[in-house]
C-alpha positions, 0 to 999 in steps of 0.5 A: 829513512824507511821506505813506504810499504805497500798495502800488500807488503804490510799485509804480508808483514802481518802474515809473518808476525802471525807465523812468528807468534805461532812458532814461539808457541811450539817447543822446539821452534823459534820466532827467530827462525821464521824471521830468518827463513822470511828474510827479514832477521836483520831488519827485525834485530836492527829495529829492536836495537832502536828501542834504547834510552834515546827513543824513551827520552823522545817518547816521554817528551811526547814526540810520538811521531819521532819515536815511531819513526825512530824505532821503525814503528810500522815495521815492528807494529805490523809484526806485533799485530800479527803476533797478537792475532796469532796469540788468540787465533793461530796458537789456539788452532796449533794446540789442537793440531799438536794434539790430534796431528802431532807428526805432521806438525813437527814434520812441517817445522822440521822441514822448515828448518832444513830449508832455512839451513840450506838458505843460510848456509849459502850466505856464509864464507866457507873458506874461513876456518872460523866459519866451521868452528863457529857452526860447530860451536853453535850446534853444540850449544843448541844440542846441549839445551836438549839434555837438561831435565825440566825443573818444577813450576815456580811462580815466584815473581822474580823468577817469572821475570827471569823466565821472560828474559831467558825465554824471549831469547827465541825471538832473536836467536833462531834455533833457541826455542823460548817455549822449550826453554820454559819447559826446562824452567818448568814454567811452560804451562804456567806462563803460556797456557794458564796465564794466557788462558786467564788473559783470554778469559778476562778480555771476554769478561771485560767485553761482556761487562762481567767484572766479577773476575776482580774477586777471583784471586787465582785469576788476579794472580795469573794476570800479575804473573803474565804482566811480570813475565811480559815486562821480563820478555820486553827487557830481554828482547831489547837487551838481546837485540842490542848485543846481536846487532853489535855482533852482526855489525862487527863479526857478521860471518862468525855470528851467522855461522853460530846462529846456523849452528843453533838451528842445526842443534834445534833439529833434535827437538823437533824430530817428528818420529820422536818416542814420547816417554811418559813419567809415572808418579809414585802410584803408578798413574 
Protein backbone atom coordinates (compact mmCIF):
# COMPACT_ATOMS: atom_id res chain seq x y z
CA UNK A 1 0.00 0.00 0.00
CA UNK A 2 1.43 3.37 -0.99
CA UNK A 3 1.94 5.88 1.88
CA UNK A 4 -0.32 8.92 1.99
CA UNK A 5 1.48 11.95 0.57
CA UNK A 6 1.24 15.40 2.12
CA UNK A 7 0.21 18.43 0.08
CA UNK A 8 3.84 19.56 0.10
CA UNK A 9 5.02 16.16 -1.19
CA UNK A 10 2.44 16.35 -3.98
CA UNK A 11 3.61 19.85 -4.89
CA UNK A 12 7.24 18.76 -5.11
CA UNK A 13 6.26 15.71 -7.15
CA UNK A 14 4.57 18.01 -9.70
CA UNK A 15 7.77 20.11 -9.77
CA UNK A 16 9.77 16.93 -10.45
CA UNK A 17 7.39 16.15 -13.32
CA UNK A 18 7.95 19.66 -14.70
CA UNK A 19 11.72 19.07 -14.51
CA UNK A 20 11.37 15.71 -16.29
CA UNK A 21 9.25 17.28 -19.03
CA UNK A 22 11.76 20.07 -19.55
CA UNK A 23 14.71 17.64 -19.61
CA UNK A 24 13.01 15.46 -22.21
CA UNK A 25 12.81 18.49 -24.54
CA UNK A 26 16.57 19.09 -24.46
CA UNK A 27 18.70 16.98 -26.83
CA UNK A 28 21.31 15.19 -24.72
CA UNK A 29 19.34 15.16 -21.46
CA UNK A 30 16.71 12.65 -20.34
CA UNK A 31 13.80 12.63 -17.93
CA UNK A 32 15.26 9.45 -16.44
CA UNK A 33 18.30 11.47 -15.40
CA UNK A 34 16.05 13.81 -13.41
CA UNK A 35 14.38 10.80 -11.77
CA UNK A 36 17.81 9.45 -10.86
CA UNK A 37 19.07 12.74 -9.47
CA UNK A 38 15.85 13.41 -7.53
CA UNK A 39 15.83 9.93 -5.98
CA UNK A 40 12.54 8.52 -7.27
CA UNK A 41 13.84 6.44 -10.19
CA UNK A 42 12.97 2.98 -8.83
CA UNK A 43 9.47 4.03 -7.75
CA UNK A 44 8.95 5.51 -11.21
CA UNK A 45 10.03 2.29 -12.97
CA UNK A 46 8.09 0.00 -10.63
CA UNK A 47 4.94 2.13 -10.96
CA UNK A 48 5.11 1.94 -14.75
CA UNK A 49 5.63 -1.80 -14.47
CA UNK A 50 2.21 -2.09 -12.81
CA UNK A 51 0.56 -0.95 -16.06
CA UNK A 52 0.11 -4.47 -17.43
CA UNK A 53 -2.57 -6.85 -18.67
CA UNK A 54 -3.91 -7.31 -15.14
CA UNK A 55 -4.30 -3.55 -14.66
CA UNK A 56 -6.13 -3.17 -17.97
CA UNK A 57 -8.51 -6.01 -17.04
CA UNK A 58 -9.38 -4.12 -13.87
CA UNK A 59 -9.83 -0.90 -15.87
CA UNK A 60 -12.09 -2.50 -18.49
CA UNK A 61 -14.27 -3.90 -15.68
CA UNK A 62 -14.90 -0.34 -14.55
CA UNK A 63 -12.98 -0.75 -11.27
CA UNK A 64 -11.31 2.63 -11.58
CA UNK A 65 -10.30 3.01 -7.92
CA UNK A 66 -8.61 -0.40 -7.91
CA UNK A 67 -6.82 0.46 -11.17
CA UNK A 68 -5.69 3.82 -9.72
CA UNK A 69 -4.33 2.09 -6.63
CA UNK A 70 -2.70 -0.76 -8.56
CA UNK A 71 -0.67 1.51 -10.87
CA UNK A 72 0.29 3.97 -8.08
CA UNK A 73 -1.99 6.50 -9.74
CA UNK A 74 -1.29 9.39 -7.37
CA UNK A 75 2.46 9.21 -8.02
CA UNK A 76 2.20 8.79 -11.80
CA UNK A 77 -0.68 11.24 -12.09
CA UNK A 78 1.23 14.04 -10.35
CA UNK A 79 4.34 13.38 -12.42
CA UNK A 80 2.32 13.40 -15.66
CA UNK A 81 0.57 16.60 -14.55
CA UNK A 82 3.97 18.21 -14.12
CA UNK A 83 5.09 17.00 -17.54
CA UNK A 84 1.95 18.38 -19.19
CA UNK A 85 2.46 21.74 -17.46
CA UNK A 86 6.08 21.70 -18.62
CA UNK A 87 4.98 20.85 -22.16
CA UNK A 88 3.14 24.14 -22.55
CA UNK A 89 5.19 26.39 -20.28
CA UNK A 90 8.74 25.51 -19.20
CA UNK A 91 9.48 23.78 -22.50
CA UNK A 92 8.54 26.97 -24.36
CA UNK A 93 10.79 29.01 -22.04
CA UNK A 94 13.57 26.47 -22.53
CA UNK A 95 13.37 26.98 -26.30
CA UNK A 96 14.00 30.70 -25.78
CA UNK A 97 16.83 30.10 -23.32
CA UNK A 98 18.51 27.65 -25.68
CA UNK A 99 18.27 30.22 -28.45
CA UNK A 100 19.74 33.14 -26.49
CA UNK A 101 21.65 31.59 -23.56
CA UNK A 102 22.70 28.20 -24.91
CA UNK A 103 26.03 28.06 -23.05
CA UNK A 104 24.39 28.59 -19.67
CA UNK A 105 21.62 26.04 -20.30
CA UNK A 106 24.10 23.36 -21.38
CA UNK A 107 26.31 24.23 -18.39
CA UNK A 108 23.43 23.71 -15.95
CA UNK A 109 22.59 20.31 -17.41
CA UNK A 110 26.27 19.35 -17.60
CA UNK A 111 26.67 20.17 -13.91
CA UNK A 112 23.51 18.24 -13.10
CA UNK A 113 24.85 15.16 -14.88
CA UNK A 114 28.20 15.41 -13.06
CA UNK A 115 26.36 15.63 -9.74
CA UNK A 116 24.15 12.64 -10.54
CA UNK A 117 27.20 10.56 -11.53
CA UNK A 118 28.80 11.31 -8.15
CA UNK A 119 25.55 10.46 -6.35
CA UNK A 120 24.97 7.22 -8.27
CA UNK A 121 28.58 6.10 -8.04
CA UNK A 122 28.36 5.98 -4.23
CA UNK A 123 25.70 3.25 -4.46
CA UNK A 124 27.74 0.89 -6.64
CA UNK A 125 29.71 -2.09 -5.34
CA UNK A 126 33.22 -1.18 -6.53
CA UNK A 127 34.69 -4.40 -5.14
CA UNK A 128 33.13 -6.40 -7.97
CA UNK A 129 34.96 -6.56 -11.30
CA UNK A 130 31.60 -6.76 -13.07
CA UNK A 131 30.79 -3.26 -11.81
CA UNK A 132 33.74 -1.71 -13.66
CA UNK A 133 33.03 -3.75 -16.79
CA UNK A 134 29.35 -2.76 -16.74
CA UNK A 135 30.20 0.96 -16.34
CA UNK A 136 32.63 0.76 -19.29
CA UNK A 137 30.03 -1.06 -21.45
CA UNK A 138 27.37 1.52 -20.57
CA UNK A 139 29.74 4.40 -21.31
CA UNK A 140 30.67 2.96 -24.71
CA UNK A 141 27.00 2.42 -25.57
CA UNK A 142 26.19 5.99 -24.50
CA UNK A 143 29.06 7.41 -26.56
CA UNK A 144 28.22 5.27 -29.61
CA UNK A 145 24.86 7.00 -29.99
CA UNK A 146 26.59 10.36 -30.55
CA UNK A 147 28.60 9.29 -33.63
CA UNK A 148 25.70 8.56 -35.98
CA UNK A 149 24.62 11.04 -38.64
CA UNK A 150 20.99 12.26 -38.49
CA UNK A 151 18.55 10.66 -40.92
CA UNK A 152 16.05 12.54 -43.10
CA UNK A 153 12.55 13.41 -41.89
CA UNK A 154 10.02 10.62 -42.39
CA UNK A 155 6.29 11.02 -41.61
CA UNK A 156 5.31 7.41 -42.37
CA UNK A 157 3.00 6.48 -39.47
CA UNK A 158 4.68 3.12 -38.81
CA UNK A 159 8.04 4.88 -38.59
CA UNK A 160 6.51 7.58 -36.36
CA UNK A 161 5.19 4.82 -34.05
CA UNK A 162 8.71 3.32 -33.96
CA UNK A 163 10.12 6.79 -33.18
CA UNK A 164 7.80 6.91 -30.18
CA UNK A 165 9.05 3.55 -28.88
CA UNK A 166 12.71 4.45 -29.37
CA UNK A 167 12.61 8.05 -28.15
CA UNK A 168 10.77 7.23 -24.93
CA UNK A 169 13.78 5.16 -23.83
CA UNK A 170 15.14 8.43 -22.42
CA UNK A 171 12.48 8.28 -19.71
CA UNK A 172 13.49 4.97 -18.09
CA UNK A 173 17.12 5.06 -19.30
CA UNK A 174 19.06 7.99 -17.80
CA UNK A 175 21.77 9.12 -20.20
CA UNK A 176 19.77 8.16 -23.29
CA UNK A 177 18.17 11.36 -24.52
CA UNK A 178 14.88 10.82 -26.31
CA UNK A 179 15.20 14.20 -28.03
CA UNK A 180 18.70 13.39 -29.26
CA UNK A 181 17.53 10.00 -30.55
CA UNK A 182 14.76 11.79 -32.48
CA UNK A 183 17.40 14.03 -34.05
CA UNK A 184 19.27 10.92 -35.21
CA UNK A 185 16.02 9.47 -36.55
CA UNK A 186 15.41 12.74 -38.43
CA UNK A 187 12.06 13.50 -36.81
CA UNK A 188 12.90 15.89 -33.96
CA UNK A 189 11.43 18.98 -35.67
CA UNK A 190 8.40 17.08 -36.98
CA UNK A 191 7.45 15.45 -33.67
CA UNK A 192 8.62 17.79 -30.92
CA UNK A 193 8.17 21.15 -32.64
CA UNK A 194 5.73 21.04 -35.58
CA UNK A 195 3.33 18.44 -34.12
CA UNK A 196 3.42 19.93 -30.61
CA UNK A 197 2.81 23.43 -31.96
CA UNK A 198 -0.11 22.04 -33.98
CA UNK A 199 -1.62 20.60 -30.78
CA UNK A 200 -1.05 23.88 -28.94
CA UNK A 201 -2.70 25.88 -31.73
CA UNK A 202 -5.60 23.42 -31.87
CA UNK A 203 -6.27 23.67 -28.13
CA UNK A 204 -6.28 27.48 -28.41
CA UNK A 205 -8.73 27.24 -31.33
CA UNK A 206 -11.03 24.88 -29.43
CA UNK A 207 -11.08 27.11 -26.35
CA UNK A 208 -11.94 30.14 -28.49
CA UNK A 209 -14.64 28.23 -30.37
CA UNK A 210 -12.81 28.25 -33.69
CA UNK A 211 -13.09 24.86 -35.41
CA UNK A 212 -11.87 25.94 -38.83
CA UNK A 213 -8.73 23.83 -38.22
CA UNK A 214 -10.78 20.77 -39.19
CA UNK A 215 -10.41 21.91 -42.80
CA UNK A 216 -6.66 22.44 -42.44
CA UNK A 217 -5.20 19.25 -43.94
CA UNK A 218 -1.68 19.92 -42.64
CA UNK A 219 -2.97 20.52 -39.10
CA UNK A 220 -4.98 17.28 -39.18
CA UNK A 221 -1.93 15.44 -40.53
CA UNK A 222 0.26 16.74 -37.71
CA UNK A 223 -2.32 15.85 -35.06
CA UNK A 224 -2.57 12.33 -36.50
CA UNK A 225 1.23 12.05 -36.42
CA UNK A 226 1.32 13.26 -32.79
CA UNK A 227 -1.36 10.72 -31.80
CA UNK A 228 0.56 7.82 -33.36
CA UNK A 229 3.81 9.07 -31.79
CA UNK A 230 2.11 9.24 -28.37
CA UNK A 231 0.80 5.68 -28.72
CA UNK A 232 4.29 4.48 -29.64
CA UNK A 233 5.76 6.33 -26.67
CA UNK A 234 3.22 4.79 -24.27
CA UNK A 235 3.91 1.30 -25.64
CA UNK A 236 7.67 1.79 -25.37
CA UNK A 237 7.46 3.22 -21.87
CA UNK A 238 5.49 0.25 -20.54
CA UNK A 239 7.77 -2.22 -22.35
CA UNK A 240 11.03 -0.64 -21.13
CA UNK A 241 9.74 -0.32 -17.57
CA UNK A 242 8.93 -4.05 -17.38
CA UNK A 243 12.38 -5.00 -18.65
CA UNK A 244 14.19 -2.55 -16.38
CA UNK A 245 12.16 -3.50 -13.32
CA UNK A 246 13.11 -7.16 -13.84
CA UNK A 247 16.78 -6.26 -14.38
CA UNK A 248 16.87 -4.08 -11.25
CA UNK A 249 15.35 -6.93 -9.25
CA UNK A 250 17.63 -9.68 -10.59
CA UNK A 251 20.89 -7.79 -11.35
CA UNK A 252 20.59 -4.49 -9.51
CA UNK A 253 24.31 -3.63 -9.17
CA UNK A 254 25.18 -4.52 -12.78
CA UNK A 255 22.10 -2.72 -14.13
CA UNK A 256 22.83 0.41 -12.10
CA UNK A 257 26.45 0.26 -13.26
CA UNK A 258 25.40 0.18 -16.93
CA UNK A 259 23.01 3.08 -16.31
CA UNK A 260 25.82 5.08 -14.70
CA UNK A 261 27.83 4.37 -17.86
CA UNK A 262 24.95 5.68 -19.98
CA UNK A 263 24.98 8.89 -17.94
CA UNK A 264 28.77 9.25 -18.33
CA UNK A 265 28.44 8.67 -22.08
CA UNK A 266 25.85 11.46 -22.35
CA UNK A 267 28.38 14.08 -21.18
CA UNK A 268 29.73 14.46 -24.72
CA UNK A 269 26.32 15.48 -26.03
CA UNK A 270 25.77 18.25 -23.45
CA UNK A 271 29.37 19.57 -23.37
CA UNK A 272 28.70 23.34 -23.02
CA UNK A 273 31.64 24.57 -25.10
CA UNK A 274 30.93 22.46 -28.17
CA UNK A 275 31.65 23.93 -31.60
CA UNK A 276 28.53 24.24 -33.74
CA UNK A 277 29.07 23.12 -37.31
CA UNK A 278 26.50 24.30 -39.86
CA UNK A 279 25.76 22.22 -42.95
CA UNK A 280 25.45 24.19 -46.18
CA UNK A 281 23.28 23.18 -49.08
CA UNK A 282 24.41 22.95 -52.69
CA UNK A 283 23.85 26.66 -53.27
CA UNK A 284 26.05 27.52 -50.30
CA UNK A 285 23.21 28.89 -48.15
